[in-house]
N, C-alpha and C positions, 0 to 999 in steps of 0.2 A: 505493498499499498505505497504511495509515494507521500511522504508529509511536504504540507504547505511552507514555503519560508517564509519569515515572518518580515512585516513590512519593516523597514528599519528610518532612521534620519535622514540615510542618504537617497532613500526614496522616494520621499516628502518634497529635500529640498530642488529632486532632479522633476518634479511634478513641479512644483512651484516658479524654478526656473530661478532660485536664490542659493545663497551656500548654505551650509549647514552650521554655519553659525545665527546667522539671521532666523534659520527654523528655532534652533537652540532659542534665540531672546524671545519669539514669538510663545514658544511653550511655557519658556518660563516668564512670563507674562514682564517684560523688561520693557523701563521706556524707550521713547526713541524710536520705535519702531514707526515709518509711514504706514499711515491707513492702507492703502491701495496694497502695499508690499501683506502685512495684513494679516485681509482677507483671502489676499492669493495662498498663504502658507497656511490659515485655517480653511480653505476650501478642499486645498490637498489632504490634509489632516484627513478630514470629513469622507473625504473619495475614496484615500486607501484605507480606510480604519487605525490608523497611524493608534500604535503605544508604548509611551515612553518607558524606556526602561526601567522603572523607580530605584532600582540598586545600583546601576551605571552614572542616573541619575545624583543620588545622592552621592555617590561617592567624590562626583565631579564637582559639588556644589556645596562638601559638605553641609548639605541642609538632606533630609528625612521628607519632602514633600509630603507633609502630612499634617492635617490641622487638628486639634482638639477639641471637646464640648463638653463640660466638668455641670452636672443638673443633682440637685435634689428632688428626686420623683416630684416633679410638676405632672399635672394633668397630662394621662396617657394621649389625648386628641392634642395639646399645645407640644409635645415633646415628640412624636410621630410630625406634624406639619414644621415644624423646626429642623430637625433631621433633614425633611424632604427637599428644603431649604438648601441646607446645606450641601448637601451629595450634589445636587442639580449641577452647584456652582464648583465644586471641588472637581467633577468630572470634566466638566469642560475647559478645565483646568488643567488634569491630571492628575491631581490631588490626594490622596486618602483622609478618611475621616475617624478620628480613632477615640470612641466614648467612656466617659466615666463615671460613672453615678457615685456621689459623694453622699455622705450624712453630714448635712449641718454640722447640726449638736455632737459629733463625732469629737472626744478631746485629742484624738491623733489629726485632726481632718489638712490641717494646712502641712504638716510633714507626707501624710498620704500622699497630697497633691503634689506635690512636687517633686515626689517619690516617680511618679507615674508620668509626668513631666519630663525628665530625666532619664525612663526608661524606655518611653513611647521614643521619645527625642523629636516631637513635636513641633512645630516651625512658629506655630502659633495657639492662640488659644482664645474658644467664646464660653464665658461664663454666663450661667442664669442666676434669678434669683432664688434664696434669699442670701447666693455664697458670691453674689455681686458685694452683699454690703460687710463683708468680712475683711475690716481691718488689717489683722495678722497676716489673711491668706493675700491682700492685693502686692502689702509691702511685700511681703516672701516671693512673689511671683517679679513685681519690679526689680528684684535683688535678681533674680536669675535671669533677667536681660529677656523673658520673653513675648513678644507682642500681644497684646488679649485686646480685645472687644468686650464690653456687657453688653447683655440683651436686655430689651424689657425696665432697664433700669440707669439710673447715671453712675451707683454705686459711690463706695467711698473713699478710689483711692486717684481719681482723676482720672480713668482709663476711657480713652474714647469709649462713645456707648451709641445702640440704635433702640430704639423706644417710639413711643406715641406718646401725646400731651395726655395720659392717663386721669387725670382733674380733669381737662377738657372736655372728654369724652364721656365722661360721669354726669358731669353738671348737664351735655346736650340731649342725657339720654336721659336724666330728669326731669329736666322741661318738657320733654317728649310725656312723659307721664300726666306731668302737671297740665300739660295744654289740649290734654287726652279727656283734662275734669277732674280727674284725682287728688285728691287735697292729705289722706293718711294713706302716708308711703311709707311702706316697712322695707328696711335694706338688713344685706346679713353680708357683714364681713366676709374681707377674704383672711388668710394665716397673718396672724401680726407679723411672721417673718421677713417679710414679703414686702417693698418698698410699694408696692402698687397696688396694696391693700388702704394704707392710710391716702395715698394719690385719690382713690375711688369714693372713697369716703368722704373728704372733704370738698370734692366736686358736685355730691350728693347732696352733701349740709349748704353749700354754696347756694345750690338752686336751690332750695325750701327755703333758704332766709331772703336771696332776693325776692319770692313769691311772696313773704309774708307767712310760710307756714312753719306750726312746730313743730317740730319731732321729740316727742317721747323720750326717756332714756328707754323704755320696753319696745319701743321701735325699733331700734338697733340689738343686732341679732347676732354675737360669733359662729364664724362658717371659719372654716378651716381649707378651702378650694376641692373638695370632695363632695360626691352625693349625698354619703350619710350624713356628714356637720349638714348640707344645706336641707337633708330632709328635717333634722333636731331642729337646726333655727326655726324651719320654717313654721312647722308646728309650736312652736314658743309663740310666734307672731299671728297663728291663727287659733288662738286657742287664747288671747286676750277679749274683754269683755266686748271690747273696743275695736275689735281687730280690723288689719289694713284693706283698702281695697284694691292693693299694688303691692306688689314687692319686686323690689330692684337687688336680685345677686351679683354680687361682685366677679362671678364667673360661671358661665354655661352649667358645668356640673353642677352647682347647689341650685342654679333655676331651674332647671328637668327637677330637682329633688323637688322645689317648691309647686312643680308643676305636680308631681306624681302627689304632694302631700295633700294638694287640694282635690284631687279629684278622687281621691280614698276617702275624703272627707263631702262627697257626692255636690263639689263643687263645680261649678261651670266656670272656663276659662278660655274667654278674657271675661264675659257677662259677670259671675260672681268676685272674681279678682283676676286681676293682670299681673302678666310674670314677664322681668325682662333681665337678661343676662350681659355678659361681658364674654368677649372672645370673638364668639363666630366659628365654633368649633361644626363638624359633621353631626353634631349631638344636637345643635340648635335648628338642624332641619329635620331629625329624626325622629322628635316628640311630635304628640298632638296639644294644640295645635305648636305650630309651628314658632321658632321661639325669636320675640324679637331680643336683639343682642347688638354689641359693639361691637364691629368687623375688627379685630387685632389681626394685621396683617402678616404674623405669624412667618411664615414661609418664606415672605419677599426679606420678612426681618432675619431672616437664620442666611438668606441668601446674601445679604448683604453686606452683614456680620464676615462673612466666609469670605467675599472677595476684597472685603476690605484688606484682611488676612493675608494672604495671598498677595495683594498689591505691595504689600508693605516688605515680601522677599525682598526687595532692594530701597539701597539708600533713599534715597530720592524719597521710596512708598513709604519706607520706618517713619522719616521726618513727618511726609502729610500723614499718619497716621497720629501721630503722638501729636497734633493740632489738630482731632478731628472734631474734638471735643463731642457735643451732642448730636446725632445725625435722627431727626424727626421724620417719620414716616407716615401719609395721612391713615387716620381710621374713617368707618363710614357709620351709621346709624340703620342696621336692618332690621327693617320692621315690617312683622311678621304679624299671623294670628293671636299670639298671644295679650298681645293690648289690644288686639281689633283695629291693627293698620294703624 
């Protein structure tokens, strides 16, 4: 049986009519390659289905062509979308992605992350909440000299971040509920360790205050971004003698739980209770009625964070990344049946 010959960088260079060095510069995302040349090389790579030899690539440049993602048990839907965006970007630039689940409260958390980063030899790391808010971890990563991008939080270490305006998004969703005629609105807070939780609560309170609507203490229930805590919080709110006519939950998992709890009480959604969530995960389109929610483009955010890290692998790119600051992506309100549109 004949064995097919692997496509080499020489083949790509010949097909594109450029030098091997030019192909290498395009593959490695180096700057100062003319757009027309870059397009020719990328077309040849696609046509020949060229895949760089990662080992040889790494030896030549002393890089691993691997970026990392560290996280602490986020919503499965959030994690799936984040990974999809990062993998998409990595494939286009012929990088690998290394995942590292981390326990935020583990006493050796910082040491474990640094050990993993050294062993995996990652060229850069995307960090998710609440890890973004660990000052010791941020300091240790800076000491290691590893390019990092925070996701969904500015973090505490002055690192660049890809995020949305959480407070404004929650403000606009609350205004949507108020404009629909609701005055008694309950709120389910997210995990207290997460930056987003405080921002979303602040946006809710700001909208209620501007509308002259008081929020009794028992109208705010604590959740932890999971279904179980969301249902417990919804039960707490709906058991009040003056129960709210609407519930805004800090993520879709908890909002879906609020709909489930309402249905278990034979309540009509949205007739008896309007429910809104946050994130626009697939779950928001799988519950009945469909969930009104804030669309946080996690996949696009993951892609942008990965691209920023890969671009930082050259000196000019690293300087650009260090100066990037907070990179905001637009959010959208997705109005569905759970709030009567």
